[in-house]
N, CA, C and O atoms as a GROMACS GRO file, in nm:
protein
  324
    1UNK      N    1   6.574  10.030  10.434
    1UNK     CA    2   6.668  10.116  10.364
    1UNK      C    3   6.595  10.232  10.296
    1UNK      O    4   6.651  10.341  10.283
    2UNK      N    5   6.472  10.210  10.255
    2UNK     CA    6   6.399  10.317  10.188
    2UNK      C    7   6.380  10.436  10.280
    2UNK      O    8   6.389  10.551  10.236
    3UNK      N    9   6.356  10.410  10.409
    3UNK     CA   10   6.340  10.520  10.504
    3UNK      C   11   6.470  10.599  10.516
    3UNK      O   12   6.468  10.722  10.514
    4UNK      N   13   6.580  10.530  10.528
    4UNK     CA   14   6.709  10.598  10.539
    4UNK      C   15   6.736  10.679  10.413
    4UNK      O   16   6.775  10.796  10.422
    5UNK      N   17   6.717  10.619  10.297
    5UNK     CA   18   6.741  10.690  10.172
    5UNK      C   19   6.651  10.813  10.160
    5UNK      O   20   6.694  10.917  10.111
    6UNK      N   21   6.528  10.800  10.204
    6UNK     CA   22   6.435  10.913  10.190
    6UNK      C   23   6.473  11.030  10.279
    6UNK      O   24   6.430  11.143  10.253
    7UNK      N   25   6.552  11.006  10.383
    7UNK     CA   26   6.591  11.116  10.472
    7UNK      C   27   6.722  11.183  10.428
    7UNK      O   28   6.764  11.282  10.489
    8UNK      N   29   6.784  11.132  10.326
    8UNK     CA   30   6.912  11.189  10.284
    8UNK      C   31   6.895  11.318  10.203
    8UNK      O   32   6.983  11.403  10.203
    9UNK      N   33   6.782  11.331  10.136
    9UNK     CA   34   6.753  11.453  10.061
    9UNK      C   35   6.613  11.498  10.099
    9UNK      O   36   6.514  11.439  10.055
   10UNK      N   37   6.605  11.602  10.179
   10UNK     CA   38   6.475  11.653  10.225
   10UNK      C   39   6.458  11.799  10.183
   10UNK      O   40   6.428  11.886  10.264
   11UNK      N   41   6.479  11.823  10.055
   11UNK     CA   42   6.474  11.960  10.006
   11UNK      C   43   6.339  12.002   9.950
   11UNK      O   44   6.322  12.117   9.909
   12UNK      N   45   6.244  11.910   9.946
   12UNK     CA   46   6.112  11.946   9.895
   12UNK      C   47   6.002  11.890   9.982
   12UNK      O   48   6.025  11.798  10.061
   13UNK      N   49   5.882  11.946   9.968
   13UNK     CA   50   5.771  11.900  10.051
   13UNK      C   51   5.732  11.757  10.020
   13UNK      O   52   5.687  11.684  10.108
   14UNK      N   53   5.750  11.714   9.893
   14UNK     CA   54   5.717  11.575   9.860
   14UNK      C   55   5.817  11.478   9.923
   14UNK      O   56   5.780  11.366   9.958
   15UNK      N   57   5.944  11.521   9.939
   15UNK     CA   58   6.042  11.437  10.008
   15UNK      C   59   6.007  11.422  10.155
   15UNK      O   60   6.019  11.313  10.212
   16UNK      N   61   5.963  11.531  10.217
   16UNK     CA   62   5.921  11.526  10.357
   16UNK      C   63   5.799  11.436  10.373
   16UNK      O   64   5.790  11.358  10.468
   17UNK      N   65   5.706  11.446  10.281
   17UNK     CA   66   5.584  11.363  10.288
   17UNK      C   67   5.619  11.215  10.276
   17UNK      O   68   5.564  11.132  10.348
   18UNK      N   69   5.711  11.183  10.184
   18UNK     CA   70   5.752  11.042  10.167
   18UNK      C   71   5.822  10.992  10.293
   18UNK      O   72   5.797  10.879  10.337
   19UNK      N   73   5.909  11.074  10.351
   19UNK     CA   74   5.980  11.034  10.474
   19UNK      C   75   5.882  11.012  10.588
   19UNK      O   76   5.896  10.917  10.665
   20UNK      N   77   5.780  11.100  10.601
   20UNK     CA   78   5.680  11.084  10.707
   20UNK      C   79   5.598  10.957  10.685
   20UNK      O   80   5.567  10.886  10.780
   21UNK      N   81   5.564  10.928  10.560
   21UNK     CA   82   5.489  10.806  10.530
   21UNK      C   83   5.569  10.682  10.567
   21UNK      O   84   5.516  10.590  10.629
   22UNK      N   85   5.696  10.680  10.531
   22UNK     CA   86   5.781  10.564  10.563
   22UNK      C   87   5.804  10.552  10.714
   22UNK      O   88   5.811  10.441  10.767
   23UNK      N   89   5.818  10.665  10.783
   23UNK     CA   90   5.835  10.660  10.929
   23UNK      C   91   5.711  10.605  10.996
   23UNK      O   92   5.721  10.528  11.092
   24UNK      N   93   5.594  10.642  10.946
   24UNK     CA   94   5.469  10.587  11.000
   24UNK      C   95   5.463  10.436  10.981
   24UNK      O   96   5.422  10.363  11.071
   25UNK      N   97   5.504  10.390  10.863
   25UNK     CA   98   5.505  10.247  10.836
   25UNK      C   99   5.605  10.175  10.926
   25UNK      O  100   5.576  10.068  10.980
   26UNK      N  101   5.724  10.234  10.944
   26UNK     CA  102   5.824  10.174  11.031
   26UNK      C  103   5.775  10.167  11.175
   26UNK      O  104   5.802  10.069  11.245
   27UNK      N  105   5.704  10.269  11.221
   27UNK     CA  106   5.650  10.269  11.358
   27UNK      C  107   5.546  10.160  11.377
   27UNK      O  108   5.545  10.093  11.481
   28UNK      N  109   5.460  10.141  11.278
   28UNK     CA  110   5.359  10.035  11.288
   28UNK      C  111   5.425   9.896  11.289
   28UNK      O  112   5.383   9.807  11.362
   29UNK      N  113   5.527   9.880  11.206
   29UNK     CA  114   5.598   9.752  11.202
   29UNK      C  115   5.671   9.727  11.334
   29UNK      O  116   5.674   9.614  11.382
   30UNK      N  117   5.730   9.831  11.391
   30UNK     CA  118   5.799   9.816  11.519
   30UNK      C  119   5.702   9.776  11.629
   30UNK      O  120   5.733   9.690  11.712
   31UNK      N  121   5.585   9.837  11.631
   31UNK     CA  122   5.484   9.801  11.731
   31UNK      C  123   5.442   9.655  11.715
   31UNK      O  124   5.426   9.584  11.814
   32UNK      N  125   5.425   9.610  11.593
   32UNK     CA  126   5.389   9.471  11.567
   32UNK      C  127   5.501   9.377  11.613
   32UNK      O  128   5.474   9.274  11.675
   33UNK      N  129   5.624   9.413  11.583
   33UNK     CA  130   5.738   9.331  11.623
   33UNK      C  131   5.749   9.323  11.775
   33UNK      O  132   5.771   9.215  11.830
   34UNK      N  133   5.734   9.436  11.843
   34UNK     CA  134   5.746   9.438  11.988
   34UNK      C  135   5.634   9.362  12.057
   34UNK      O  136   5.650   9.316  12.170
   35UNK      N  137   5.520   9.348  11.991
   35UNK     CA  138   5.410   9.272  12.051
   35UNK      C  139   5.445   9.125  12.067
   35UNK      O  140   5.384   9.055  12.149
   36UNK      N  141   5.542   9.077  11.990
   36UNK     CA  142   5.584   8.938  12.001
   36UNK      C  143   5.690   8.914  12.106
   36UNK      O  144   5.723   8.799  12.136
   37UNK      N  145   5.745   9.021  12.161
   37UNK     CA  146   5.849   9.008  12.263
   37UNK      C  147   5.977   8.947  12.208
   37UNK      O  148   5.999   8.944  12.086
   38UNK      N  149   6.060   8.898  12.298
   38UNK     CA  150   6.188   8.838  12.259
   38UNK      C  151   6.164   8.713  12.173
   38UNK      O  152   6.235   8.691  12.075
   39UNK      N  153   6.066   8.633  12.211
   39UNK     CA  154   6.038   8.511  12.135
   39UNK      C  155   5.996   8.545  11.992
   39UNK      O  156   6.031   8.474  11.898
   40UNK      N  157   5.920   8.652  11.976
   40UNK     CA  158   5.877   8.694  11.842
   40UNK      C  159   5.994   8.742  11.758
   40UNK      O  160   6.003   8.711  11.640
   41UNK      N  161   6.082   8.819  11.820
   41UNK     CA  162   6.201   8.865  11.750
   41UNK      C  163   6.287   8.748  11.707
   41UNK      O  164   6.335   8.743  11.594
   42UNK      N  165   6.308   8.654  11.798
   42UNK     CA  166   6.386   8.534  11.764
   42UNK      C  167   6.321   8.456  11.650
   42UNK      O  168   6.390   8.409  11.559
   43UNK      N  169   6.190   8.442  11.655
   43UNK     CA  170   6.118   8.370  11.549
   43UNK      C  171   6.137   8.438  11.413
   43UNK      O  172   6.165   8.372  11.313
   44UNK      N  173   6.122   8.570  11.410
   44UNK     CA  174   6.137   8.641  11.283
   44UNK      C  175   6.280   8.639  11.231
   44UNK      O  176   6.301   8.631  11.110
   45UNK      N  177   6.378   8.647  11.321
   45UNK     CA  178   6.518   8.635  11.278
   45UNK      C  179   6.546   8.497  11.221
   45UNK      O  180   6.622   8.483  11.125
   46UNK      N  181   6.485   8.395  11.279
   46UNK     CA  182   6.499   8.259  11.227
   46UNK      C  183   6.436   8.249  11.088
   46UNK      O  184   6.495   8.193  10.996
   47UNK      N  185   6.317   8.305  11.075
   47UNK     CA  186   6.244   8.297  10.949
   47UNK      C  187   6.318   8.371  10.837
   47UNK      O  188   6.323   8.324  10.723
   48UNK      N  189   6.373   8.486  10.868
   48UNK     CA  190   6.436   8.571  10.766
   48UNK      C  191   6.582   8.536  10.740
   48UNK      O  192   6.626   8.538  10.625
   49UNK      N  193   6.658   8.504  10.848
   49UNK     CA  194   6.802   8.488  10.833
   49UNK      C  195   6.856   8.353  10.880
   49UNK      O  196   6.977   8.329  10.868
   50UNK      N  197   6.771   8.265  10.932
   50UNK     CA  198   6.816   8.132  10.972
   50UNK      C  199   6.877   8.124  11.111
   50UNK      O  200   6.941   8.024  11.144
   51UNK      N  201   6.859   8.226  11.193
   51UNK     CA  202   6.908   8.221  11.331
   51UNK      C  203   6.828   8.118  11.410
   51UNK      O  204   6.716   8.084  11.371
   52UNK      N  205   6.884   8.066  11.521
   52UNK     CA  206   6.805   7.975  11.605
   52UNK      C  207   6.678   8.043  11.655
   52UNK      O  208   6.681   8.159  11.696
   53UNK      N  209   6.566   7.971  11.652
   53UNK     CA  210   6.437   8.030  11.684
   53UNK      C  211   6.404   8.030  11.833
   53UNK      O  212   6.337   8.120  11.881
   54UNK      N  213   6.450   7.931  11.905
   54UNK     CA  214   6.410   7.916  12.046
   54UNK      C  215   6.489   8.013  12.134
   54UNK      O  216   6.612   8.016  12.128
   55UNK      N  217   6.419   8.092  12.215
   55UNK     CA  218   6.490   8.179  12.310
   55UNK      C  219   6.547   8.097  12.425
   55UNK      O  220   6.504   7.985  12.450
   56UNK      N  221   6.644   8.153  12.493
   56UNK     CA  222   6.702   8.084  12.609
   56UNK      C  223   6.603   8.081  12.724
   56UNK      O  224   6.516   8.167  12.735
   57UNK      N  225   6.619   7.982  12.808
   57UNK     CA  226   6.536   7.971  12.928
   57UNK      C  227   6.561   8.090  13.018
   57UNK      O  228   6.674   8.139  13.024
   58UNK      N  229   6.464   8.137  13.086
   58UNK     CA  230   6.332   8.084  13.115
   58UNK      C  231   6.225   8.124  13.012
   58UNK      O  232   6.109   8.088  13.029
   59UNK      N  233   6.262   8.197  12.906
   59UNK     CA  234   6.164   8.237  12.806
   59UNK      C  235   6.113   8.115  12.730
   59UNK      O  236   6.188   8.021  12.704
   60UNK      N  237   5.988   8.119  12.696
   60UNK     CA  238   5.926   8.010  12.622
   60UNK      C  239   5.918   8.045  12.474
   60UNK      O  240   5.906   8.162  12.438
   61UNK      N  241   5.925   7.942  12.388
   61UNK     CA  242   5.910   7.971  12.246
   61UNK      C  243   5.770   8.023  12.215
   61UNK      O  244   5.677   8.006  12.293
   62UNK      N  245   5.758   8.084  12.103
   62UNK     CA  246   5.632   8.143  12.061
   62UNK      C  247   5.533   8.035  12.019
   62UNK      O  248   5.572   7.933  11.962
   63UNK      N  249   5.407   8.058  12.048
   63UNK     CA  250   5.304   7.963  12.006
   63UNK      C  251   5.288   7.968  11.854
   63UNK      O  252   5.324   8.067  11.790
   64UNK      N  253   5.235   7.862  11.796
   64UNK     CA  254   5.214   7.858  11.652
   64UNK      C  255   5.120   7.969  11.606
   64UNK      O  256   5.139   8.028  11.499
   65UNK      N  257   5.019   7.999  11.687
   65UNK     CA  258   4.924   8.105  11.652
   65UNK      C  259   4.995   8.240  11.646
   65UNK      O  260   4.976   8.314  11.550
   66UNK      N  261   5.075   8.272  11.748
   66UNK     CA  262   5.147   8.399  11.751
   66UNK      C  263   5.251   8.407  11.640
   66UNK      O  264   5.270   8.512  11.578
   67UNK      N  265   5.319   8.294  11.615
   67UNK     CA  266   5.418   8.292  11.507
   67UNK      C  267   5.352   8.320  11.372
   67UNK      O  268   5.405   8.394  11.290
   68UNK      N  269   5.237   8.260  11.350
   68UNK     CA  270   5.164   8.283  11.225
   68UNK      C  271   5.118   8.429  11.216
   68UNK      O  272   5.121   8.488  11.108
   69UNK      N  273   5.075   8.485  11.328
   69UNK     CA  274   5.031   8.625  11.329
   69UNK      C  275   5.145   8.718  11.290
   69UNK      O  276   5.126   8.811  11.211
   70UNK      N  277   5.264   8.694  11.344
   70UNK     CA  278   5.377   8.779  11.309
   70UNK      C  279   5.424   8.758  11.166
   70UNK      O  280   5.455   8.854  11.095
   71UNK      N  281   5.428   8.633  11.123
   71UNK     CA  282   5.479   8.608  10.988
   71UNK      C  283   5.384   8.655  10.879
   71UNK      O  284   5.425   8.670  10.764
   72UNK      N  285   5.258   8.679  10.913
   72UNK     CA  286   5.163   8.729  10.814
   72UNK      C  287   5.129   8.876  10.835
   72UNK      O  288   5.037   8.928  10.772
   73UNK      N  289   5.202   8.944  10.923
   73UNK     CA  290   5.176   9.084  10.952
   73UNK      C  291   5.197   9.169  10.827
   73UNK      O  292   5.301   9.162  10.762
   74UNK      N  293   5.098   9.248  10.795
   74UNK     CA  294   5.106   9.338  10.678
   74UNK      C  295   5.219   9.437  10.694
   74UNK      O  296   5.294   9.462  10.599
   75UNK      N  297   5.233   9.495  10.812
   75UNK     CA  298   5.334   9.597  10.834
   75UNK      C  299   5.475   9.541  10.826
   75UNK      O  300   5.563   9.604  10.767
   76UNK      N  301   5.497   9.424  10.883
   76UNK     CA  302   5.630   9.364  10.878
   76UNK      C  303   5.665   9.322  10.736
   76UNK      O  304   5.781   9.332  10.695
   77UNK      N  305   5.568   9.275  10.661
   77UNK     CA  306   5.593   9.239  10.521
   77UNK      C  307   5.629   9.361  10.438
   77UNK      O  308   5.717   9.355  10.352
   78UNK      N  309   5.560   9.472  10.463
   78UNK     CA  310   5.583   9.591  10.382
   78UNK      C  311   5.722   9.651  10.404
   78UNK      O  312   5.779   9.706  10.311
   79UNK      N  313   5.776   9.641  10.525
   79UNK     CA  314   5.909   9.698  10.546
   79UNK      C  315   6.020   9.602  10.505
   79UNK      O  316   6.134   9.645  10.487
   80UNK      N  317   5.990   9.475  10.489
   80UNK     CA  318   6.095   9.380  10.452
   80UNK      C  319   6.114   9.371  10.301
   80UNK      O  320   6.205   9.303  10.254
   81UNK      N  321   6.030   9.437  10.226
   81UNK     CA  322   6.044   9.435  10.079
   81UNK      C  323   6.122   9.552  10.029
   81UNK      O  324   6.142   9.566   9.909
   0.00000   0.00000   0.00000
């Protein structure tokens, strides 16, 4: 929401700088999220909102290592706060 709010008033150079900073953070978080694929997205939705974690077949659930990597991602944590 901070990114959206920051784009509503772009009348000064500091507003543009803040919007660019937040867009950069959102892009890094998106890249991290996409690295987990569908299983990673399902895992994070389960962790955050209680959705079922296991993807439908033929997709396999995420490994514990990958799940831990996503749940401890600095970029994903920063955009969820």
